[in-house]
VORORO-679065 format. One record per residue (C-alpha): residue in one letter; chain; y, x, z. Coordinates in steps of 0.2 Angstrom, whole numbers, plus 5000, padded with zeros to 4 digits. Each point is the difference from the previous one (the first is absolute). Layout:
REM VORORO-679065
  residu  chaine     Y     X     Z
       A       A     Y     X     Z
...
This chain:
REM VORORO-679065
  residu  chaine     Y     X     Z
       M       A  4986  5028  5025
       K       A  4988  4996  4987
       L       A  4981  5000  5003
       L       A  4985  5001  4989
       L       A  4984  4994  5008
       D       A  4984  5008  4994
       E       A  4985  4988  4996
       N       A  4992  5003  5017
       I       A  5015  4992  5009
       G       A  4995  4983  4993
       L       A  5009  4985  4994
       K       A  5003  4992  5017
       V       A  5010  5014  5006
       Y       A  5010  5000  4983
       Y       A  5004  4982  5001
       E       A  5005  5001  5019
       L       A  5012  5015  4996
       E       A  5007  4990  4985
       K       A  5003  4985  5011
       L       A  5009  5011  5012
       G       A  5012  5006  4986
       F       A  4994  5017  4997
       D       A  5001  5008  4983
       V       A  4982  5002  4998
       K       A  4988  5002  4985
       S       A  4981  5000  5001
       V       A  4989  5011  4989
       Y       A  4987  4986  5001
       V       A  5012  4988  4991
       A       A  5010  5012  4989
       A       A  4987  5014  4995
       R       A  4983  4995  5006
       G       A  4987  5014  4998
       A       A  5014  5013  4998
       S       A  4995  5018  5004
       D       A  5008  5008  5015
       E       A  5010  5011  4988
       E       A  5006  4984  4991
       V       A  5005  4992  5017
       I       A  5010  5016  5004
       R       A  5009  4999  4983
       L       A  5004  4982  5003
       A       A  5007  5004  5017
       K       A  5011  5014  4993
       D       A  5006  4990  4985
       E       A  5006  4986  5012
       N       A  5004  5011  5015
       R       A  4988  4991  5011
       I       A  4991  5005  5016
       I       A  4981  4999  4998
       V       A  4991  4991  5014
       T       A  4981  5003  5000
       M       A  4984  5003  5011
       D       A  4993  5013  4987
       K       A  5002  5017  5009
       D       A  4998  5008  4983
       F       A  5018  4996  4997
       G       A  5005  5012  5013
       Y       A  4994  5014  4990
       L       A  5006  4993  4984
       A       A  5018  4998  5007
       L       A  5001  5018  5003
       S       A  4996  5004  4982
       Y       A  5010  4985  4991
       S       A  5014  4997  5013
       P       A  5002  4981  5000
       P       A  5016  4993  5007
       G       A  4990  4997  5017
       L       A  4983  4995  5007
       I       A  4995  4989  5014
       L       A  4982  5004  5004
       L       A  4991  4987  5011
       R       A  4986  5007  5011
       L       A  4995  4985  5010
       R       A  4984  4997  5010
       D       A  5002  4981  4997
       A       A  5007  4998  4982
       K       A  5001  4981  5000
       P       A  5014  4994  4990
       R       A  5010  4995  5015
       N       A  4999  5018  5007
       R       A  5004  5007  4983
       L       A  5016  4989  5000
       R       A  5004  5004  5018
       A       A  4999  5019  4997
       I       A  5011  4999  4984
       L       A  5013  4990  5009
       R       A  5000  5012  5015
       V       A  5003  5016  4989
       V       A  5013  4992  4989
       E       A  5009  4993  5015
       E       A  5000  5017  5009
       Y       A  5003  5012  4985
       D       A  5008  4988  4986
       I       A  5008  5011  4987
       K       A  4993  5016  5008
       L       A  4983  4997  4992
       Y       A  5006  5007  4984
       G       A  4994  5018  4998
       Y       A  4987  4999  5013
       I       A  4981  4997  5002
       T       A  5000  4988  5015
       V       A  4983  4997  5008
       V       A  4999  4984  5011
       S       A  4986  4996  5012
       E       A  5000  4987  5014
       K       A  5006  5013  5013
       A       A  5011  5012  4990
       I       A  5011  5004  4985
       R       A  5000  5017  4993
       R       A  5011  5007  4986
       H       A  4999  5015  4989
       P       A  5013  5004  4986
       I       A  4993  4999  4982
       R       A  5002  5017  4992
       L       A  4996  5006  4983
       L       A  4986  5014  5001
């Protein structure tokens, strides 16, 4: 599984995932300042699942169909909690994250198929 971290996920989480051996790319490092549409295009070009806290991506995913989307909706969005949420969803769903919008909170994980409108 390949992940693309939006800028709002932060570098601490990026470096931790990299240390853990994930195939991860950070928009902050690779394409800082990219528009949401450019982030989706990068994800599609490299078959990466977008990880973000920006709920606008949920709507954009329905129009642009990225390979997958993990949307973090955390009350406490400190880096350690972002990392914990990402690891939880990846361990639980692994490859099944492709083709879905996966919304992760501290208490629940919800999934919806990405469909073209």
